N, C-alpha and C positions, 0 to 999 in steps of 0.2 A: 139394204139401203146404201151401204158404203163400200167402195173398193179402195182400201187403204193402200198408199204407195210408200214403200220403204225408202228411207234416205231423204225424205222431204221434211221440211221444218214446219210445224204448226205452232205459232207463237201466241201468247196471251195478250192482254191489253184490252180487257172486255168491260163492258158495263152490264149491270143487271137488267132484269126485265121490268117493264112497267106496263100497266094495263092500258087498253085503248078506250076510246069513248064512242060516241055515236056520231055518224056522219053519213054522207052519201057519195058513192063513186058514180060519176056520170057515165062511165064506160061499162059498169058491171052491175048486175042485179045484187043488191045487198045480201041476198040469201047465200051468196058465195063467200061472204066475209068470215074471217075467224073472229069469234065472239070476244076472245080475251085480248086480242091485239098483240099476242106474243107468239114467237116461233122458236122451235128448236133447230139449232145448227149443229150438225155432226161433222167434225173435222177429220182429216186423215189421221189415222192412229186411234180413232174411236172416241175421243173426248167430245163432250156435248156442251154447248153454250146456249143460253137464252138470248135472243136478239129481238129488236124491234124494227119495224119497217121505217124507212124515211117517209115522213109525212109531208104532204103538199096540198094546196088548195085548187089544183088543176088536174085534168086528165094526164095520164102518164106520158102520152105523146107530146103534150105541151111542156111538161116538166123536162123531158129529155131534150126537146127543142132542137131536133136535128136540122141543121142548116139555117137556124133562125138568124144567124149573123152572116149568112152567105159563105160560111167557112167549110161547108160540106162535112160538118162534124157535130158531135153532141155539144150542148151548151148547158149542161148541168152545173151545179156549184163546183168551184175549184177543188173542194175537199173530196169530190167523187171522181176525180181523174188523176192519173199519174203516168209519167213517162215509162215506157217499156213494161207496162203493168196492165193486168186485167183486174178491173174493179167490179164487184158484183154486190147488189143489194136488193132488198125488197122495197117496193114503193106502194104507199096507200094514199089515195085521193080522199081526204077526209079521214078522221081517226077511226071510223067504223066502216069504211068502204072496202071494196074488193082489193085483193093484193095482186101485184104484178112483180115479176122477176126481171131485173134490169142488169145488163152487162155493158160495160164501157171499156174499150181497149184504148190505151194511149191518152195523150193530152195535146190538143191543138195549139196551146199557148206556150209550149215548152219545146226545147230542142231534144228530140229523142236520139238515142244512139244509132238507130237504124229503123228501116221499115219493119212492120210486124205482121205476123200471121198467127191465127189461133182457130183451130177447129174445136168445136164444143158440141156436146150432145146433152139432151135434156130428157129424162125419163119421168113418167108419172104426170105428164102435162096434157093428157088426152082432153079434148074439148076446149083447151086454150087456143090462142092464136097470136100471131105477131101484131102487136100494137104499134111497134116502131121497128123499122128496118133501116138501120144506119148503113147506107149503101144499098141501093135498090136490088131486087132479084137479078137484074141483068149484070150487076157487078159482083154480087155475093151469092154463091149457091146456098139456097135454103131448101131443106128437104120438102117443106110445105110453104111455098112463097105466098100463097093466098088461102084464106079459109082456116077452119079449125083443124087441130091435129087429131089424128086417129091412132097415134102411137108415139114412140120416141121421136124427137125432133133434133135435127143436126143442122148447124150452120158453119160455113167455112169463111171466116172473116180474114181479110188482109187489108192493110192500110199504109199510106205513106207516113213518114216520120212526123209530119206536121199536121196530122189529122187524127180523128178517132175512127173506130168502127164499133159495132155492137148492135144492141137492140133491146126491146122490152116485150115480154110475152105474158099473157094472162087473159082473163083473171084466173087465179088459182081457186080450186074448189074449197069447200068448208073444211074437209078432213084431208087436205092434200098431203102427199108424201112424194117429194120430188128429189131426184138424184141428178146432179149437174156434174159432168165430167169434162175436164180440160184435157183434150186428147193430144198425144204426141203426134198422131197422124189420123186424119179422118177423111171420109169420102161421102160425097153426095152425087149420085148418078155416076157419070164418067169422070168426075173431077176429084182429085185427091190433093190434100194440102197438109204440109208438115208445119208443126209449131216452130216459129222462129221470131227473134226480136222481142221476146217476152221474158222478162227476168223473174217475175213473181206474180202471185195471185192474192188479192186482198178481198175481204168481205167487210162491208161497212154496216155496223150496228147503228140504227137510227137514233139510239140514245147516246151515242158517242161518235159522231161523224168524223171528228178530228183524230180519232184513235182507232184506225181500222185493224181488223183481225188479219194476221198474216196466215193465209191458208197454206201456201207452199212457195218455195223458191225452185225455179226450174234449172236443171243442169244435166239431167241424165236421160231425157227422152222418155219419161214415164207418164202414163195416164194418171191423173189425180182427180178424185171425186169428193164431193161434199153431199150431205143429205140435209134437206129442209123438210120439216113436218109441222103441222098445225099444233099449237099448244106449247107451253114451256115445260119440258120434261127434265 
């Protein structure tokens, strides 16, 4: 599940798990929801934390709200965006609905130090699809721009200093085991992208959105992976 990366920092600052309730995800069959509402997050180095999804009353595409303000960016709450940073979290529409994995790079309301670029790959997501593509396929190479995934999925995101990039994929299956890798260098087709302008990677626990988990700080061009699995282990 996890390819640990030496020399990268995984910091605490976590909240405990809490159970989910019942609800409905308009984008997903509720049969694909995790019954407990809790997820295991495995960090570089092998430590495991229990996390909750961020909960909302709308489909994940509406929650992400790409370009809702005409800013060609995400419009999630400010606690889910940061300069020169990749923020990742799980999202559930309704406390018992299907889960989606969300990635947001950068912050459109702040002055970043530089433009950013982040190639990432997702394993264990067969059958899911992109619910949000921040930056259309014509601007961002996605391994599968349309339709459901039939294997690992890769995206090569790059963004100006005053915008975001990223996306949301799902729904995740009931017994999902997903590995997410922040690549030092990644390729989709004939396009290759090097990570740049990204200082750190944070994961947000829905039970403590103001206290994100630091997955890694970037400085040596190493691939960094986290694991996500159904249930609190």
